[in-house]
C-alpha positions in Angstrom: 50.1 104.0 93.3 48.4 106.6 91.1 44.7 107.3 91.9 42.0 109.2 90.1 41.2 112.7 91.5 37.5 111.7 91.5 35.5 108.7 92.5 32.0 107.4 92.5 30.7 105.9 95.7 27.7 103.5 95.7 25.5 104.3 98.8 22.0 103.3 99.9 20.7 106.6 98.8 22.3 106.5 95.4 25.8 107.2 93.9 27.8 110.0 95.4 30.5 111.7 93.3 33.6 113.0 95.2 36.3 115.1 93.5 39.6 115.3 95.4 41.7 118.5 95.8 44.9 118.8 97.7 44.7 121.5 100.4 48.0 121.9 102.3 48.1 119.0 104.8 44.8 117.5 103.7 42.7 116.4 100.8 39.3 118.0 100.3 36.5 116.1 98.5 33.7 118.1 96.9 30.5 116.0 96.9 27.9 115.6 94.2 25.2 113.2 93.2 23.3 111.9 96.2 25.1 114.2 98.6 26.1 117.9 98.8 29.0 119.5 100.7 32.5 118.3 101.4 34.7 115.7 103.2 38.0 116.7 104.7 40.7 114.0 105.0 44.0 114.3 106.7 46.7 112.2 108.3 46.6 111.3 111.9 48.1 109.1 114.6 47.2 105.4 115.0 44.1 105.1 117.3 46.1 103.1 119.9 49.6 104.5 119.4 49.9 108.2 119.8 53.4 108.4 118.4 52.7 106.5 115.1 51.3 108.6 112.3 50.0 105.8 110.1 46.3 106.5 109.8 44.0 108.8 107.9 40.9 110.6 109.3 37.9 111.7 107.2 35.6 114.4 108.7 32.2 115.4 107.4 32.6 119.1 106.4 35.2 121.2 104.7 37.6 121.5 107.6 39.4 119.3 110.2 36.6 119.0 112.8 39.2 118.2 115.5 40.8 121.7 115.1 38.0 124.1 114.0 34.4 124.4 113.0 32.3 125.9 110.3 28.7 127.1 110.2 26.1 124.4 110.3 24.9 125.2 106.8 28.3 124.2 105.5 28.1 120.6 106.8 27.3 118.0 104.2 23.8 116.8 103.6 21.8 114.5 101.4 20.9 116.0 98.0 17.2 116.5 98.8 17.6 117.4 102.4 18.4 120.5 104.4 19.9 118.6 107.4 23.6 118.7 107.8 25.7 116.1 109.6 28.8 115.9 111.8 31.0 112.8 112.2 34.4 111.3 111.4 36.0 108.0 110.5 39.6 106.9 111.0 41.2 104.3 108.8 44.4 102.4 109.6 46.1 99.2 108.5 47.7 97.0 111.1 51.0 95.3 110.3 49.1 92.2 109.6 45.4 92.0 108.5 42.9 94.1 106.7 42.4 97.8 107.1 40.4 98.7 110.3 38.1 101.7 111.0 36.9 103.5 114.0 34.0 105.9 113.6 32.9 108.8 115.9 29.1 109.1 116.4 27.4 110.6 113.3 24.7 113.2 114.3 22.8 115.9 112.7 23.8 119.5 113.3 20.9 119.6 115.8 22.5 116.6 117.7 20.0 113.9 116.5 21.0 110.5 115.2 20.5 109.9 111.5 18.2 107.2 110.1 20.0 103.9 109.5 19.9 104.5 105.7 21.4 108.0 106.1 24.1 106.8 108.5 25.0 104.0 106.1 25.4 106.6 103.3 27.5 108.9 105.3 29.7 106.1 106.6 30.2 104.8 103.1 31.3 108.2 101.8 33.7 108.8 104.8 35.3 105.3 104.3 35.7 105.7 100.5 37.3 109.1 100.9 39.7 107.9 103.6 40.6 104.8 101.6 41.2 106.9 98.5 43.7 109.1 100.4 45.3 106.0 101.8 46.3 105.0 98.3 47.6 108.3 97.1 51.2 108.8 96.1 51.5 111.8 98.4 50.3 109.9 101.5 53.8 109.9 103.1 54.0 113.7 102.7 50.4 114.1 104.2 51.4 111.9 107.2 54.6 113.9 107.7 52.7 117.2 107.7 50.1 115.8 110.1 52.9 114.7 112.4 54.4 118.2 112.4 51.0 119.7 112.9 49.8 117.6 115.8 53.0 116.7 117.7 53.1 119.9 119.9 49.5 119.4 121.1 50.1 115.7 121.6 53.2 116.3 123.7 51.2 118.6 126.0 48.4 116.1 126.4 50.6 113.1 126.9 52.9 114.9 129.4 49.8 115.8 131.4 48.6 112.2 131.1 51.9 110.8 132.5 51.5 113.1 135.5 47.9 112.1 135.9 48.6 108.4 135.9 51.5 108.8 138.4 49.3 110.9 140.7 46.5 108.3 140.5 49.0 105.5 141.3 50.2 107.4 144.3 46.6 108.0 145.5 45.8 104.3 145.2 48.9 103.3 147.1 47.9 105.7 149.9 44.5 104.0 149.9 46.1 100.6 150.1 48.3 101.7 153.0 45.4 103.2 154.9 43.4 100.0 154.5 46.0 98.1 156.7 45.0 99.7 160.0 41.3 99.2 159.1 42.0 95.6 158.3 43.8 95.0 161.6 40.9 96.7 163.5 38.4 94.6 161.7 40.3 91.4 162.5 40.7 92.4 166.1 37.0 93.1 166.4 36.1 89.7 164.9 38.3 87.9 167.4 36.9 89.8 170.3 33.3 88.8 169.3 34.6 85.3 168.7 35.9 85.1 172.3 32.5 86.4 173.6 30.7 83.8 171.6 32.9 81.0 173.0 32.3 82.3 176.5 28.6 82.9 176.0 27.1 81.6 172.7 24.4 83.8 171.3 22.6 83.9 167.9 23.4 87.6 167.5 27.1 87.0 168.0 27.0 84.1 165.5 25.5 86.5 162.9 28.2 89.0 163.5 30.9 86.3 162.9 29.3 84.9 159.8 30.1 86.1 156.3 26.9 88.1 155.9 26.2 91.7 154.7 27.4 94.2 157.3 28.9 91.5 159.6 32.3 91.7 161.1 33.5 88.8 158.9 32.3 90.7 155.8 34.1 93.8 157.0 37.4 91.8 157.2 36.9 90.5 153.7 36.1 93.9 152.3 39.2 95.5 153.8 41.4 92.6 152.5 39.9 93.0 149.0 40.2 96.8 149.0 43.9 96.9 149.8 44.7 94.3 147.2 42.5 96.0 144.6 44.2 99.4 145.2 47.6 97.9 144.8 46.6 96.2 141.5 45.1 99.4 140.2 48.2 101.3 141.2 50.4 98.9 139.3 48.2 99.4 136.2 48.5 103.2 136.5 52.3 102.9 136.7 52.2 100.7 133.6 50.1 103.3 131.8 52.5 106.1 132.8 55.5 104.2 131.5 53.7 103.4 128.2 52.7 107.0 127.7 56.2 108.2 128.7 57.7 106.0 126.0 55.3 107.6 123.4 56.4 111.1 124.6 60.1 110.1 124.2 59.3 108.7 120.7 57.5 111.9 119.6 60.4 114.1 120.9 62.9 111.9 119.2 61.0 112.3 115.9 61.0 116.1 116.4 64.7 116.2 116.9 65.2 114.1 113.7 62.9 116.3 111.7 64.4 119.7 112.8 67.9 119.2 111.2 66.2 117.9 108.1 64.1 121.0 107.8 67.1 123.2 108.3 69.0 121.3 105.6 66.1 121.7 103.1 65.9 125.4 103.9 69.6 125.9 103.5 69.7 124.2 100.1 68.2 127.2 98.1 70.5 129.6 99.9 73.5 127.5 99.0 72.4 127.2 95.4 72.0 131.0 95.2 75.4 131.6 96.7 77.0 129.2 94.2 75.4 131.1 91.3 76.8 134.4 92.6 80.3 133.0 93.2 83.0 134.3 90.9 84.7 130.9 90.7 
């Protein structure tokens, strides 16, 4: 689909004009009208699937705010204001359904929240710029470049995440095992007091046996619950580790597929030049 390099965005503070320029792995929008500054849009991974580069992210400012920063005076602002703003919006389309967005908190460069009217204006501009890039003919190339750019850092983070989830699962399993002796001791203590109560009933002993705060019965129940809780949590951590591990494998497989393709593209000009120089 062919899209215009410029667009007009209706906002609560008036129309904002945005002119698009391709800049390497991103599209930069120069703002006019009710706003001044720029919006930077690039490809990114799906918010819930680290190995799927199917989304676009718009950042307030002339650079990818997730990789670098610029002076505060370079952040976009309303036309009649000196206050610049930070923030971003990610736009992705599920396999079924309408496009969905996730927005990071929008704040002034001083860290203050904007007024509702200003926030609505900034969000509208971010969404419009992201949606515009999502309709460009060169979107597949932008997503490919973002995959190549972000994969090394993602692999480092996800590999650490696998180790973290496995370590947390091991810790919880140790907690579950350590709760067993405590549970046995709590049960033994309850039965000891129960025998005392049978032999010589007393109100204090009855309170110790009842399911009340700080009683022996409550101690038994807490230890039963804690062991089961730790095992359930450990199973969840193992599931997370397996899920993240699959994303690591997917990203590495994508790297291996891309590397031969890049070598083939690089070799083509050399082969063409050699053919031109051939005496045959």
